[in-house]
N, C-alpha and C positions, 0 to 999 in steps of 0.2 A: 108303091111303099119301097123305099130303099132299105136294105138290112142295116143293122148298126155296125159302125166299124170301131174297132179299138185298137189305136195307134200304138206302136210299140209294146203291144201285148206280150209279144214274145221275141226270141233272137233266133238267129241261125248263125254261129259261130261269132256271136258278139253283134252282128248286123240286125238292127230293129225291124221287125215285121209287123204287117196290119192283120189281126183277125177279124173276119167277117160273122157277125151273129153276136146274140147276147152271152154275157158271162154268167153261166149258170151257177146256181148256189145250193148247199145242201137244203133240203126242204122245198126247191122248186119241183113241180111237176115235170116229168121227162118229156120231152117235146116229140111230137110225131116227127116222122123223116121218111123218105122213100129211097132205099137203096136195091141192089140187086144182089142175089146170091151167085154162088158158083155155077148154078145152073141156069143164069140169067133169069130167074124169077124174081119179081119184086117182093122186096120184105118191108115192111112198116112197123112201128113200135108194137101195134097190137100183134102181129104175127110173132113177135118173140114171147109171147105168153105173159104167165104171171108168176113166174119164179124168180129169184134172186138173180139179178144179170149183171155181169161186168161187160162194159163196152170198153174196149181197148182201142183207143185212135192211134193210128201211127201213119207218117208220112209217105213210107213205101217199104214193103215188105223185103226189097232187095237191098237194104241197107244194114250195117251190123247191129245198130241199136234195135231198131224195128224187130229184126230177125229174134234178136235175144228176147225182147219183151213178149213176143207172140208165142215163143217157146217156153219161156217162163210161164205163162197163163195155161197154156196147153198143159203143161205138167201138173200145176195146181188145180186145173179143173178135173182132171182124172182122180184127184185125192178129195175133191169136196162133191159128193153126191147131192143134187138137186141145184147147183150152181150151172147157170147157162154163162157162156163166156163169148162174146163177139168181137171179131176184130174188125175195125172199119178203117178202110183206105181208099184212096182213089185210084189204086192198082186197078187193072182190067181183071175181071172174073176169071178169065183164062189163065193169067199169071197167078192169081191166087191159088187156084186148083193146083197149077204145076207146083208152086212153092210148097203148099201142104203135102202134096204128093212126095215131093222129094225129101221132106224132112218128117215124114210121118207126122204130121200134125193132124189129130182127128178128133180133138175135144173142144177145138175153138171153131165157131162157125164166122166163115167170112162174109163180109158184107162190103160190096164194092159200091162207092159213092161218086163214080167217074162220069154218070151221065148228068145228074141234077145238082150235085153238090148239096143237097137238102139236108143231110145230116150235118155237114159242115157248117150251113147257114144257121141251121136251127139249133145246134149246140154248140156254137161259137168257137170252131175249130177249123173253119176254112181260112187258109193263109191268102190273102188277096193277091199279093205279089208272085205267088208261086202256083196257085191253084191247085194246093195239096193240103191234105189235113195236117194240123199240129200235132203233137204229141199230147195226149190228154188220156185219163182214166176216169170213169164214172161208174159208181155202184147204183143201182136201181133196185127198190123193193118190189114185192109182189104187187104193191098198189101203184106202181108206177111213179114213185116219188123218189128222188135223188138223194141218197145218204153219204155219198162220197163225190167230191169232185178233185179234180188235180189237173189243172192247166200246166203242163211243165215249161216254164219259162225260157229254158236254152232247149230248143228242140232236139238237139245232140245228147242230151243228158237222159239218164234212165228215170223212169219214174218212181215213186215210193211204192213198192209192189206190196210192202208189209202193211202199211195203212190201209190201203184199198183191201186187202185179204182180210185183214182183222174185221172190217166192217163187214164184208161179206160173211165171214164164220158168225159173226153174232147176228146177223139177218136170219142165216140157215138155222142156229140153234135157237131161235125164239119161236119157231113152230111148234 
């Protein structure tokens, strides 16, 4: 079965690109995936626990917007007990570890989708033409239901941090 493709779903500096995978919506169950962490250990959705989670998806940590996005979520995660933040990219785990060490990022868990691109295909963030992730934010509740979705249309733009964080705060305070 071929994955669904969404033509011109995102752009890079105005150039239309194709996303592979479904366009997830609020209320959808969070799809499973298989990535690896910075220690090369497999991580699936079930391994992320039953906390409120933000999946911050970036094309590459070595670009200014991705760098800033991941640092911002690192800062916010430090202030929100009970929130788990995962940064997903196709960067190699070694590069993710190096980047975290260089910038003191210690509240975001890194997930590399480089091997299988299963996160990208299952969450609809894989850019077909470049085989990298598109910029996106997902907030997932304790029951693995998606409560916030943002596919950033122009991947060089920042996501709406406040909207995602407001949803996460609401979910954290609901306990």
